[in-house]
Residue, then its C-alpha position, 0 to 999 in steps of 0.5 A: m698610419m691608422q686613422t680613427s673614426p669620428r666615434s672613436d675620437s669623440l670617445r677619446h675626447i670624452v675620456v681625456l676631459f672626464l680624467t682631466l675634470m676629476l683630477f681637478w676636482v680631487m685637488l679642489v675638494d682635497s678629499l677621496v671620501p666616496d660621496r665627494l668622489a661620486i659628486g665629482a664623477v657625476v659632474s665631470l661625466g655631465i660636462a664631458l658628454f656635453y663638450r663631447d667634441g673636446l674641451s680639453f687642453f690635452t685634445e690637440f696637444r702633440v705628445t712628443p718629447s719636443a712638444f713637452v720641452a716646447g711646453v716648459r720653455y713656453y711657460a718660462l716665456f710666459f712668466r717673463k713676459l708677464a713680469e716684464s709687462n707688469l714693470r712696463l705697465a707700472a712705469i706707465i702709471v706712475s709716470p706723471d705724464l701718463p704716456v698711453r697710445p691706445g689702439i687696437v692692432k691686427i695680428r696674423t698667426q701662423l697657428k693651424s689649431r684652435m687650441g694653439r690660437l686659443m693659447l695665444a690669444n689667452s697669453i697676450t690677454l693675460t699679459p697686462g697691457t694687452l687684451t685680445v678682443e677678437v679672434s677670426g681665422e688666422w687673425l687676432y685683434v689686440h688692444c694695447v695700452t701702448v701702440d708701437s706699431t700698426d703695421v701687421m707684421r711688426a705688431t705680430e713680431e712684438i706681440a705674438a711671435d715669441f709664444e707662437r714658436y713654442l705654440e707651434v711645436m706643441y699644437g700646430 
């Protein structure tokens, strides 16, 4: 297996981030006029150089067929969980007795990559009724509107395990 130098990794991160930012810039301005492209290129290059160690969604992504399949399944799961949690939270809000049991639970993740942990924390936060308040190594601290269990293993299974299954394949 060929190893890459830190310099080539940094260059790879810069190029990937620059191209990703330029893609979003073109979609945002919806124009290929040279002056707008030049502005986007300057800003994208500046950001890419500032974050040369990697900021891109793709820097730790495993480029394999199974990772792409896991990505599709992950987003399908995310949107299903998003709909379910919206309905569950709406039911809590319209309930006359307002059955909330707020608290912070500790969750242990098996994910090793920074991007995998970030995606997990964001998925939890974007799901109504939960908010990741801290990520510290393998531990996530999550505020829940209704705490069902303070047991680490059970809370991990209820909140994070479904997401982790796919994120492990995508990021490790």
